[in-house]
C-alpha positions as a Markdown table, in Angstrom:
| # | Residue | x | y | z |
|---|---|---|---|---|
| 1 | Met | -7.2 | 9.4 | -4.6 |
| 2 | Arg | -5.3 | 6.8 | -2.8 |
| 3 | Thr | -6.8 | 3.6 | -1.6 |
| 4 | Ile | -5.5 | 1.9 | 1.9 |
| 5 | Leu | -5.7 | -1.3 | 2.8 |
| 6 | Leu | -9.0 | -2.1 | 4.8 |
| 7 | Val | -8.5 | -4.1 | 7.8 |
| 8 | Ser | -10.1 | -7.0 | 6.3 |
| 9 | Leu | -9.4 | -8.8 | 3.1 |
| 10 | Ala | -10.9 | -11.6 | 1.3 |
| 11 | Leu | -8.4 | -14.5 | 0.1 |
| 12 | Gly | -10.8 | -17.1 | -1.4 |
| 13 | Phe | -12.9 | -18.5 | 1.5 |
| 14 | Ala | -10.9 | -17.3 | 4.5 |
| 15 | Thr | -10.8 | -13.6 | 5.5 |
| 16 | Leu | -6.2 | -11.9 | 5.6 |
| 17 | Ala | -7.5 | -10.0 | 9.0 |
| 18 | Phe | -4.8 | -7.1 | 9.2 |
| 19 | Ser | -5.6 | -6.1 | 12.4 |
| 20 | Gln | -4.2 | -8.8 | 13.5 |
| 21 | Val | -1.0 | -8.5 | 11.6 |
| 22 | Thr | 1.4 | -7.0 | 14.3 |
| 23 | Asp | 4.9 | -7.1 | 15.1 |
| 24 | Ser | 6.6 | -6.7 | 18.3 |
| 25 | Asn | 5.9 | -2.9 | 18.4 |
| 26 | Asp | 2.2 | -3.6 | 17.6 |
| 27 | Thr | 2.6 | -1.9 | 14.3 |
| 28 | Asn | -0.6 | -2.1 | 12.2 |
| 29 | Phe | 0.4 | -3.4 | 8.9 |
| 30 | Glu | -2.8 | -2.7 | 7.1 |
| 31 | Asn | -0.9 | 1.0 | 6.8 |
| 32 | Phe | 2.2 | -0.2 | 4.3 |
| 33 | Phe | 0.3 | -1.2 | 1.4 |
| 34 | Glu | -2.3 | 0.1 | -1.1 |
| 35 | Ile | -5.1 | -2.3 | -2.5 |
| 36 | Phe | -6.5 | -3.2 | -5.3 |
| 37 | Glu | -9.3 | -5.4 | -5.6 |
| 38 | Lys | -10.6 | -7.1 | -8.5 |
| 39 | Asp | -13.9 | -8.3 | -9.4 |
| 40 | Ser | -14.1 | -11.3 | -7.2 |
| 41 | Leu | -14.3 | -11.8 | -3.8 |
| 42 | Glu | -12.9 | -15.8 | -3.6 |
| 43 | Ala | -9.6 | -14.1 | -4.9 |
| 44 | Gln | -7.3 | -17.5 | -5.0 |
| 45 | Arg | -4.1 | -15.3 | -6.1 |
| 46 | Met | -2.4 | -12.8 | -3.9 |
| 47 | Ile | 0.2 | -10.4 | -6.1 |
| 48 | Leu | 2.7 | -8.5 | -4.4 |
| 49 | Ile | 4.5 | -5.8 | -5.9 |
| 50 | Leu | 7.3 | -4.2 | -4.3 |
| 51 | Pro | 8.3 | -0.8 | -5.8 |
| 52 | Gly | 11.9 | -0.4 | -4.1 |
| 53 | Lys | 13.4 | 2.8 | -2.1 |
| 54 | Asn | 12.1 | 5.7 | -3.8 |
| 55 | Gly | 8.6 | 4.5 | -3.1 |
| 56 | Ile | 5.7 | 4.4 | -5.4 |
| 57 | Tyr | 5.6 | 6.2 | -8.5 |
| 58 | Thr | 2.0 | 6.8 | -10.7 |
| 59 | Trp | 3.3 | 4.0 | -12.9 |
| 60 | His | 3.5 | 1.3 | -10.4 |
| 61 | Arg | -0.6 | 2.5 | -9.2 |
| 62 | Asp | -1.4 | 2.2 | -13.2 |
| 63 | Phe | 0.6 | -1.2 | -13.3 |
| 64 | Ala | -0.9 | -2.6 | -10.2 |
| 65 | Lys | -4.6 | -1.8 | -11.5 |
| 66 | Leu | -3.8 | -3.5 | -14.5 |
| 67 | Val | -1.6 | -6.4 | -13.7 |
| 68 | Gly | -3.7 | -9.6 | -12.3 |
| 69 | Arg | -6.7 | -11.7 | -13.3 |
| 70 | Ser | -10.1 | -10.8 | -12.7 |
| 71 | Asn | -10.2 | -12.7 | -9.4 |
| 72 | Asp | -6.4 | -11.6 | -8.2 |
| 73 | Val | -5.8 | -9.3 | -5.3 |
| 74 | Val | -3.4 | -6.7 | -5.8 |
| 75 | Phe | -0.6 | -5.4 | -2.8 |
| 76 | Leu | 1.4 | -2.5 | -3.5 |
| 77 | Phe | 3.7 | -2.2 | -0.9 |
| 78 | Asp | 4.4 | 1.1 | 0.5 |
| 79 | Pro | 6.8 | 1.5 | 3.3 |
| 80 | Val | 8.2 | 5.4 | 2.3 |
| 81 | Ser | 4.7 | 7.4 | 3.3 |
| 82 | Thr | 4.8 | 5.1 | 6.4 |
| 83 | Leu | 8.9 | 4.6 | 7.8 |
| 84 | Pro | 10.3 | 8.6 | 6.5 |
| 85 | Gln | 12.1 | 9.0 | 9.7 |
| 86 | Ser | 13.5 | 5.2 | 10.4 |
| 87 | Arg | 14.5 | 5.4 | 6.8 |
| 88 | Ala | 16.3 | 8.4 | 6.9 |
| 89 | Ala | 17.9 | 7.3 | 10.6 |
| 90 | Ser | 19.3 | 4.2 | 9.2 |
| 91 | Lys | 19.1 | 2.2 | 6.0 |
| 92 | Asp | 19.7 | -0.7 | 7.7 |
| 93 | Trp | 17.0 | -1.0 | 10.6 |
| 94 | Ala | 14.1 | 0.2 | 7.6 |
| 95 | Tyr | 15.2 | -2.6 | 5.3 |
| 96 | Ala | 15.1 | -4.9 | 8.1 |
| 97 | Asn | 12.0 | -3.7 | 9.5 |
| 98 | Glu | 10.1 | -3.9 | 5.7 |
| 99 | Val | 11.5 | -7.7 | 5.5 |
| 100 | Glu | 9.7 | -8.5 | 8.3 |
| 101 | Ile | 6.5 | -6.4 | 7.7 |
| 102 | Leu | 6.3 | -8.8 | 4.3 |
| 103 | Lys | 7.2 | -12.2 | 5.9 |
| 104 | Lys | 4.4 | -11.6 | 8.3 |
| 105 | Val | 1.5 | -10.7 | 5.6 |
| 106 | Val | 2.4 | -13.8 | 3.5 |
| 107 | Asp | 2.9 | -15.6 | 7.3 |
| 108 | Glu | -0.7 | -14.4 | 8.0 |
| 109 | Ala | -2.0 | -15.5 | 4.4 |
| 110 | Lys | 0.0 | -19.0 | 4.5 |
| 111 | Arg | -1.8 | -19.3 | 7.7 |
| 112 | Gln | -5.4 | -18.2 | 6.8 |
| 113 | Glu | -5.8 | -20.1 | 3.5 |
| 114 | Pro | -3.0 | -22.3 | 2.6 |
| 115 | Ser | -4.6 | -23.3 | -0.7 |
| 116 | Thr | -3.6 | -19.2 | -1.7 |
| 117 | Glu | -0.8 | -18.4 | -4.4 |
| 118 | Ile | 1.4 | -15.6 | -4.4 |
| 119 | Ile | 3.2 | -13.9 | -6.4 |
| 120 | Leu | 5.9 | -11.7 | -6.0 |
| 121 | Ile | 7.2 | -8.6 | -8.4 |
| 122 | Gly | 9.9 | -6.5 | -7.3 |
| 123 | Phe | 11.2 | -3.5 | -9.2 |
| 124 | Glu | 14.9 | -2.2 | -8.0 |
| 125 | Glu | 15.8 | -2.9 | -4.4 |
| 126 | Gly | 12.7 | -4.5 | -4.4 |
| 127 | Val | 14.4 | -7.3 | -5.8 |
| 128 | Glu | 16.1 | -7.8 | -2.6 |
| 129 | Gln | 12.5 | -8.5 | -0.9 |
| 130 | Cys | 11.6 | -10.8 | -3.6 |
| 131 | Phe | 14.3 | -13.0 | -2.5 |
| 132 | Glu | 13.9 | -12.6 | 1.1 |
| 133 | Leu | 10.7 | -14.1 | 0.3 |
| 134 | Met | 11.7 | -16.7 | -2.0 |
| 135 | Thr | 14.1 | -18.4 | 0.2 |
| 136 | Arg | 11.4 | -18.7 | 3.3 |
| 137 | Phe | 7.9 | -19.8 | 1.7 |
| 138 | Thr | 6.8 | -22.5 | -0.2 |
| 139 | Asn | 4.1 | -20.6 | -1.3 |
| 140 | Ile | 5.4 | -18.7 | -3.9 |
| 141 | Arg | 4.4 | -19.5 | -7.5 |
| 142 | Glu | 6.3 | -17.0 | -9.2 |
| 143 | Ala | 8.6 | -14.0 | -9.1 |
| 144 | Tyr | 9.5 | -11.1 | -11.4 |
| 145 | Val | 12.2 | -9.1 | -10.5 |
| 146 | Val | 12.9 | -6.4 | -12.4 |
| 147 | Gly | 16.6 | -4.0 | -12.2 |
| 148 | Gly | 17.4 | -5.2 | -9.7 |
| 149 | Tyr | 19.9 | -7.8 | -7.7 |
| 150 | Pro | 19.6 | -9.3 | -4.2 |
| 151 | Arg | 23.0 | -8.3 | -3.1 |
| 152 | Ser | 22.5 | -9.1 | 0.7 |
| 153 | Val | 21.4 | -12.9 | 0.0 |
| 154 | Arg | 23.9 | -15.4 | 0.4 |
| 155 | Ala | 25.2 | -18.2 | -1.6 |
| 156 | Ser | 23.8 | -21.0 | 0.4 |
| 157 | Gln | 20.1 | -19.8 | 0.3 |
| 158 | Phe | 19.2 | -19.9 | -3.2 |
| 159 | Ser | 19.2 | -23.4 | -3.2 |
| 160 | Lys | 15.5 | -22.7 | -0.9 |
| 161 | Ile | 13.8 | -20.8 | -4.2 |
| 162 | Gln | 11.0 | -23.5 | -5.6 |
| 163 | Cys | 9.6 | -20.7 | -7.9 |
| 164 | Lys | 10.4 | -19.8 | -10.9 |
| 165 | Ile | 11.8 | -16.8 | -11.8 |
| 166 | Tyr | 11.9 | -14.5 | -14.6 |
| 167 | Gly | 14.2 | -11.2 | -14.3 |
| 168 | Phe | 14.4 | -8.1 | -16.4 |
| 169 | Phe | 17.5 | -6.2 | -16.5 |
| 170 | Pro | 18.9 | -3.0 | -18.7 |
| 171 | Asp | 21.8 | -4.1 | -20.9 |
| 172 | Gln | 23.9 | -0.2 | -19.9 |
| 173 | Asp | 24.0 | -1.3 | -15.9 |
| 174 | Lys | 27.7 | -2.5 | -15.8 |
| 175 | Glu | 27.9 | -3.1 | -12.1 |
| 176 | Gly | 24.3 | -4.7 | -12.5 |
| 177 | Thr | 25.9 | -7.0 | -15.0 |
| 178 | Arg | 28.0 | -8.6 | -12.8 |
| 179 | Tyr | 25.6 | -9.6 | -10.0 |
| 180 | Leu | 23.7 | -10.6 | -12.9 |
| 181 | Ser | 26.4 | -13.7 | -13.6 |
| 182 | Phe | 26.1 | -14.1 | -9.5 |
| 183 | Met | 22.4 | -15.0 | -9.9 |
| 184 | Lys | 23.0 | -17.3 | -12.6 |
| 185 | Arg | 25.7 | -18.8 | -11.2 |
| 186 | Tyr | 24.0 | -20.0 | -8.2 |
| 187 | Leu | 20.3 | -20.3 | -9.4 |
| 188 | Tyr | 21.6 | -22.4 | -12.7 |
| 189 | Gly | 24.0 | -24.2 | -10.0 |
| 190 | Asn | 21.2 | -25.3 | -8.0 |
| 191 | Gly | 18.8 | -26.3 | -10.7 |
| 192 | Lys | 16.3 | -23.4 | -10.3 |
| 193 | Asn | 14.1 | -22.1 | -13.4 |
| 194 | Phe | 15.7 | -18.6 | -14.3 |
| 195 | Gln | 14.4 | -17.1 | -17.1 |
| 196 | Val | 16.4 | -13.9 | -18.1 |
| 197 | Ser | 15.1 | -11.4 | -20.6 |
| 198 | Ile | 18.2 | -8.9 | -21.6 |
| 199 | Leu | 16.8 | -5.2 | -22.3 |
| 200 | Lys | 19.1 | -3.5 | -24.9 |
| 201 | Asn | 19.9 | 0.2 | -24.3 |
| 202 | Ala | 18.6 | 0.9 | -21.5 |
| 203 | Ser | 20.1 | 2.5 | -18.5 |
| 204 | Gln | 19.9 | 1.7 | -14.9 |
| 205 | Ser | 17.3 | 4.2 | -14.5 |
| 206 | Phe | 15.1 | 3.2 | -16.9 |
| 207 | Leu | 12.2 | 2.7 | -13.5 |
| 208 | Glu | 12.3 | 6.1 | -13.0 |
| 209 | Glu | 9.3 | 7.8 | -13.6 |
| 210 | Ser | 8.6 | 9.4 | -16.9 |
| 211 | Gly | 10.0 | 12.6 | -17.6 |
| 212 | Glu | 11.8 | 12.8 | -14.9 |
| 213 | Asp | 16.0 | 13.8 | -15.2 |
| 214 | Gly | 17.9 | 10.6 | -16.4 |
| 215 | Thr | 14.5 | 9.1 | -18.5 |
| 216 | Ser | 15.3 | 8.8 | -21.9 |
| 217 | Pro | 13.0 | 7.2 | -24.5 |
| 218 | Thr | 14.8 | 4.3 | -24.9 |
| 219 | Asp | 14.4 | 3.9 | -21.3 |
| 220 | Gln | 10.8 | 4.5 | -21.6 |
| 221 | Leu | 10.2 | 1.9 | -24.1 |
| 222 | Ala | 12.0 | -0.3 | -22.0 |
| 223 | Lys | 9.4 | -0.1 | -18.7 |
| 224 | Lys | 6.7 | 0.0 | -21.0 |
| 225 | Glu | 7.7 | -3.3 | -23.1 |
| 226 | Val | 8.9 | -4.9 | -19.0 |
| 227 | Leu | 5.6 | -4.1 | -17.7 |
| 228 | Ser | 3.0 | -5.8 | -21.0 |
| 229 | Ser | 5.8 | -8.6 | -20.7 |
| 230 | Val | 4.9 | -9.3 | -17.0 |
| 231 | Arg | 1.0 | -8.9 | -17.1 |
| 232 | Lys | 1.4 | -11.0 | -20.1 |
| 233 | Tyr | 3.2 | -14.0 | -18.1 |
| 234 | Ile | 0.5 | -13.4 | -14.9 |
| 235 | Gln | -2.6 | -13.1 | -16.9 |
| 236 | Gly | -1.6 | -16.1 | -18.7 |
| 237 | Pro | -3.5 | -17.5 | -22.3 |
C-alpha cells in the first residue's frame, strides 16, 4: 500500500510542516512525496530520492525502505502521478515546477532546522534536479548521481557546489560519456570532490524496472551493485 507524506514530519527537534509549503498557486507539496520513516522521530538527516522522468518503479520504493540509518527520514519524489497533464503539455513547464517544489521543500527544512543534513540521490533525469539543488543550497551533505547528467546546468554554476558527489555511469552510454567529460572538466576544474564509478557492460537503460524490455542480466547486475554501493556509503561503517 502506498504511503503518502503526512502533513508534518519530525526532523530533529523541529517539525517540517508541509501544509505550509506551497507555491504561488497554493499547491500543497505533501502530495508530491512518499515518506519512509525509520525508527527514531529525532531524525538528523533528510534523504531525498529523485527517480527521474518515468516516476517511481518498485525498486525505488524497496531502495527507499533500506537506504538510510535508523534515524534518517527518506523522501521519495513522485511528480509523475500528480502532474501527468502538465508533463504531457510541456516538458519544460513540468521540469521547472518540479525543481520549484524541491527547492521549496529543502528551503523549509533548512529554515526550520538549519542543522538538518540533506543527502540527495538522483537517478537518470533526477540527476539534473540534484545539480539544481546542489548549486543553490549549502546544507547538502553529499549527493549520489546515477545514470544521468546535468544537461541544463551552466558551466559557471559548478563553482557553487559545496558537497561531495558520488557518480555512477554506464560505460555503454556513448552520449553520456561526453557529458561525463564535461562534468569532470568543470567539477575538477573548480576543485570539487567528485568520485566516479564506471559500470562495465551496463547500457543506458540499466535503471529500468527489472523484467521490462531492454533490461539485460548485466544491466540488472549493474543496478544491484550501484544500489548496494550507495547504501554502504550512506549508512557508513
